[in-house]
C-alpha positions as CSV (number, residue, x, y, z in Angstrom):
1,M,28.9,10.0,4.5
2,R,28.7,6.4,5.4
3,N,28.6,7.3,9.2
4,Q,25.9,9.8,8.6
5,S,23.9,7.3,6.6
6,R,24.2,4.8,9.5
7,L,23.1,7.4,11.9
8,L,20.1,8.2,9.9
9,L,19.2,4.6,9.6
10,A,19.5,4.0,13.3
11,F,17.5,7.1,14.1
12,F,14.5,6.3,11.9
13,A,14.6,2.6,12.7
14,T,14.5,3.4,16.4
15,A,11.6,6.0,15.8
16,L,9.6,3.4,13.8
17,L,10.3,0.6,16.3
18,G,9.3,3.0,19.0
19,L,5.7,2.7,17.8
20,S,5.6,-0.6,19.7
21,G,7.0,-2.2,22.8
22,N,9.5,-5.1,23.4
23,A,9.4,-8.2,21.3
24,A,7.4,-11.1,22.7
25,A,5.8,-14.4,21.5
26,G,2.9,-13.8,19.2
27,T,0.7,-15.5,16.6
28,L,0.7,-15.4,12.8
29,F,-2.4,-16.6,11.0
30,I,-1.5,-18.0,7.5
31,G,-3.7,-18.8,4.5
32,T,-2.8,-20.1,1.1
33,D,-4.4,-20.9,-2.3
34,T,-2.2,-23.9,-2.8
35,E,-5.0,-26.5,-2.0
36,E,-7.6,-25.1,-4.3
37,F,-5.4,-24.5,-7.2
38,N,-4.0,-28.0,-6.9
39,G,-7.4,-29.8,-6.8
40,L,-7.2,-30.8,-3.0
41,N,-10.5,-30.9,-1.0
42,S,-9.4,-29.0,2.0
43,S,-7.9,-25.6,3.1
44,F,-6.0,-24.9,6.2
45,L,-5.8,-22.1,8.6
46,I,-2.3,-22.2,10.0
47,K,-1.4,-20.6,13.4
48,A,2.2,-20.1,13.9
49,T,3.8,-19.0,17.1
50,V,6.8,-16.8,16.7
51,N,9.0,-15.1,19.2
52,G,10.5,-11.9,17.6
53,A,12.1,-13.1,14.3
54,N,12.2,-16.7,15.4
55,F,9.7,-19.5,14.5
56,V,8.5,-21.6,17.4
57,S,5.7,-23.9,16.3
58,Q,2.6,-24.1,14.1
59,Q,-0.9,-25.5,14.4
60,N,-2.7,-26.7,11.2
61,I,-6.4,-26.4,11.3
62,P,-8.3,-28.1,8.5
63,L,-11.3,-26.1,7.1
64,D,-14.4,-26.9,5.1
65,F,-14.3,-23.8,3.1
66,E,-11.8,-22.1,0.9
67,L,-9.4,-19.5,2.5
68,N,-7.0,-17.2,0.7
69,G,-6.3,-13.6,1.7
70,I,-6.9,-12.8,5.4
71,G,-6.7,-9.8,7.6
72,D,-6.9,-9.2,11.3
73,G,-10.1,-7.5,12.4
74,P,-11.5,-6.4,15.9
75,G,-11.4,-9.9,17.5
76,F,-11.7,-12.1,14.4
77,L,-10.2,-12.7,10.9
78,Y,-11.5,-11.3,7.6
79,S,-11.0,-13.8,4.8
80,G,-11.2,-14.0,1.1
81,D,-11.8,-16.8,-1.3
82,P,-9.6,-17.5,-4.4
83,S,-12.5,-18.5,-6.7
84,T,-15.7,-16.6,-5.6
85,N,-16.6,-13.1,-4.4
86,T,-17.3,-14.2,-0.8
87,L,-16.4,-12.1,2.2
88,R,-16.0,-14.2,5.4
89,T,-15.2,-13.6,9.0
90,V,-13.5,-16.4,10.9
91,D,-12.7,-16.8,14.5
92,Y,-9.1,-17.4,15.7
93,N,-9.7,-21.2,15.8
94,G,-10.9,-21.4,12.2
95,N,-14.6,-21.4,12.9
96,L,-16.8,-19.6,10.2
97,L,-18.7,-16.8,11.7
98,T,-20.2,-15.0,8.8
99,S,-20.2,-15.4,5.0
100,V,-21.8,-12.9,2.4
101,A,-21.7,-12.5,-1.3
102,A,-19.5,-9.4,-1.6
103,G,-19.6,-6.8,-4.4
104,F,-16.0,-7.4,-5.7
105,S,-15.2,-9.4,-8.7
106,S,-15.5,-13.3,-8.6
107,T,-12.6,-13.6,-11.0
108,C,-9.4,-14.7,-9.4
109,C,-8.3,-13.7,-6.9
110,N,-9.2,-12.2,-3.6
111,E,-5.9,-11.5,-1.8
112,E,-5.2,-9.9,1.6
113,M,-7.5,-7.6,3.5
114,Q,-6.6,-5.0,6.0
115,F,-8.7,-3.2,8.7
116,A,-7.3,0.2,9.1
117,G,-8.7,3.4,10.6
118,G,-12.2,1.8,10.7
119,K,-12.1,1.0,7.0
120,L,-11.5,-2.3,5.4
121,Y,-9.3,-2.6,2.4
122,H,-9.0,-5.6,0.0
123,A,-6.3,-6.4,-2.5
124,H,-8.0,-7.9,-5.6
125,W,-5.6,-9.7,-8.0
126,V,-4.5,-8.5,-10.5
127,D,-5.2,-4.9,-10.8
128,N,-6.7,-3.0,-7.9
129,I,-7.2,-2.4,-4.1
130,Q,-10.8,-1.8,-3.0
131,Q,-12.3,-0.3,0.1
132,I,-15.2,-2.5,1.0
133,N,-18.0,-2.4,3.5
134,P,-16.8,-4.8,6.2
135,V,-20.4,-6.1,6.9
136,T,-21.9,-6.4,3.3
137,G,-18.7,-6.5,1.2
138,A,-20.0,-3.6,-1.0
139,V,-17.3,-1.9,-2.9
140,L,-17.0,1.8,-1.7
141,A,-13.9,2.9,-3.6
142,T,-11.5,1.3,-6.1
143,F,-7.8,2.2,-6.4
144,D,-5.7,1.1,-9.4
145,Q,-2.7,-0.8,-8.0
146,P,-1.3,-3.7,-10.0
147,Q,-0.4,-7.1,-8.7
148,V,-1.0,-6.4,-5.0
149,V,-1.0,-9.5,-2.8
150,G,-0.1,-8.5,0.7
151,M,-1.4,-5.7,3.0
152,A,-0.3,-4.8,6.6
153,L,-1.0,-2.0,9.1
154,V,2.2,-0.4,10.5
155,G,1.1,2.0,13.1
156,G,-1.0,4.4,11.0
157,T,0.3,3.5,7.7
158,I,-0.6,0.8,5.1
159,W,2.2,-1.3,3.7
160,I,1.6,-3.5,0.6
161,T,3.6,-5.9,-1.7
162,H,3.9,-5.7,-5.5
163,W,4.2,-9.3,-6.5
164,A,6.0,-9.2,-9.9
165,N,8.3,-6.4,-8.9
166,Q,9.3,-8.1,-5.7
167,Q,8.6,-4.9,-3.8
168,V,7.4,-4.0,-0.2
169,G,6.5,-0.5,0.5
170,I,4.0,2.2,1.8
171,W,0.7,2.8,0.2
172,D,-1.3,6.0,0.8
173,P,-5.1,5.5,0.1
174,N,-5.6,9.3,0.1
175,T,-3.3,9.7,-3.0
176,N,-3.1,6.1,-4.2
177,I,0.7,6.5,-4.2
178,F,2.9,3.5,-3.6
179,T,6.4,4.2,-2.2
180,P,8.7,1.1,-2.5
181,V,11.0,0.6,0.5
182,F,12.8,-2.6,-0.2
183,N,12.9,-5.7,-2.6
184,T,12.5,-9.4,-1.8
185,P,14.6,-12.2,-3.2
186,Q,11.4,-13.9,-4.5
187,L,8.1,-12.8,-5.8
188,A,6.4,-10.8,-2.8
189,G,3.2,-12.2,-1.5
190,A,1.3,-11.8,1.8
191,L,2.4,-9.3,4.5
192,A,1.9,-9.0,8.2
193,Y,3.4,-6.7,10.9
194,D,4.2,-7.6,14.5
195,P,3.9,-4.4,16.4
196,S,5.6,-5.7,19.6
197,A,8.8,-6.5,17.6
198,G,8.7,-4.0,14.7
199,I,8.9,-7.0,12.3
200,L,7.4,-7.3,8.8
201,W,6.8,-10.9,7.9
202,V,6.7,-11.3,4.0
203,G,5.3,-14.4,2.4
204,Q,7.1,-15.4,-0.9
205,L,7.1,-17.6,-3.8
206,G,7.8,-21.1,-2.7
207,G,6.0,-20.7,0.5
208,Q,8.8,-19.2,2.6
209,I,7.9,-16.4,5.2
210,L,10.7,-14.1,6.0
211,P,11.2,-11.5,8.7
212,Y,12.4,-8.0,7.9
213,D,12.8,-4.7,9.8
214,L,11.0,-1.6,8.3
215,L,14.1,-0.6,6.4
216,G,14.3,-4.0,4.6
217,N,17.1,-5.7,6.7
218,L,16.5,-9.5,6.8
219,L,16.4,-10.5,10.4
220,G,16.5,-14.3,10.2
221,P,15.9,-17.4,8.0
222,G,12.2,-17.5,8.5
223,F,10.2,-20.7,7.9
224,N,7.9,-22.5,5.4
225,P,4.6,-23.4,6.9
226,I,3.1,-24.9,3.7
227,A,5.9,-27.4,3.2
228,A,5.2,-28.6,6.9
229,L,1.7,-29.6,5.7
230,N,3.3,-32.3,3.4
231,L,0.4,-31.8,0.8
232,G,2.4,-33.6,-1.9
233,V,1.7,-30.7,-4.4
234,N,3.7,-27.8,-5.8
235,I,3.8,-25.0,-3.4
236,D,2.8,-21.6,-4.8
237,T,3.0,-18.9,-2.2
238,V,1.6,-17.6,1.1
239,D,-1.3,-15.4,0.1
240,G,-2.8,-14.8,3.4
241,L,-0.9,-13.5,6.5
242,T,-1.8,-11.5,9.4
243,F,-0.5,-10.9,13.0
244,L,-2.8,-11.2,16.0
245,G,-3.5,-7.6,17.1
246,E,-2.3,-6.0,13.8
247,G,-5.7,-4.6,12.8
248,T,-6.4,-3.1,16.3
249,Q,-3.1,-1.2,16.8
250,S,-3.3,2.2,18.5
251,V,-2.5,5.0,16.0
252,P,0.2,7.5,16.9
253,E,-0.4,11.2,16.8
254,P,-0.5,12.6,13.3
255,E,2.4,14.9,13.9
256,S,4.6,11.9,14.8
257,L,3.5,9.8,11.9
258,A,4.1,12.7,9.5
259,L,7.6,13.2,10.9
260,I,8.5,9.5,10.8
261,G,7.0,9.1,7.3
262,L,8.8,12.0,5.8
263,G,12.0,10.8,7.4
264,L,11.7,7.3,6.0
265,V,10.8,8.5,2.5
266,G,13.7,10.8,2.6
267,L,16.0,8.0,3.8
268,I,14.9,5.8,1.0
269,G,15.8,8.6,-1.4
270,F,19.1,9.1,0.2
271,R,20.0,5.4,0.1
272,R,19.0,5.2,-3.6
273,R,21.2,8.3,-4.4
274,S,24.1,6.7,-2.4
275,V,23.9,3.6,-4.5
276,A,23.7,5.6,-7.8
277,T,26.8,7.4,-7.0
């Protein structure tokens, strides 16, 4: 039975990773609400270079506006604000492009955003996910989902984090069903997907960002970009995380997605039953 389980793991991991090519150096964009909630005057957009699961370097870009949840769009970043209902677009060097008063609540907090299938989704702490107009910020649909911080596009599926439950998994906007895939050692924050390496980067309480494969296997020690800022304040979490090119991935054929999705969900159930017995 263990050998069969390993074969299934290997098969579906290979299938999922087959959605992308070989690992290569790429860029993670990182945002945090640490500065605002600790009374500091500036935010930072952090650009981290990674190679597969390995951290290489980071660039810290000071900003004159608040930056919290972010998401990769078609050639720029969508960004939220921890204390207002502002929807912004920012270029890859931290320059403000547009800023509009959006329709979502101004109460804390605007977490990650994800551009997927021509739609923009926004995680609003503490109780829902919203589909919003990417130009005006008007709310088009609201989905009850508690404590969502992170959102990432993996091929044609949306993955999210549930903060308090320390869970990472798949969210289907058509049914509003969340399927947990794995748990994190700390409270689960922002989320990003590197399609070239098949790696999920998960921001966690304390500021650490850890690399996982799509089955929840930890691939390395990760890194702490907030600690490297030496802000002299208590570090909360990474609340904004996206990978360059994440929001513009090519979507596999529906048949392939269905097969892989069913296999992954079945595998999750198989692993749980194995643990239970």
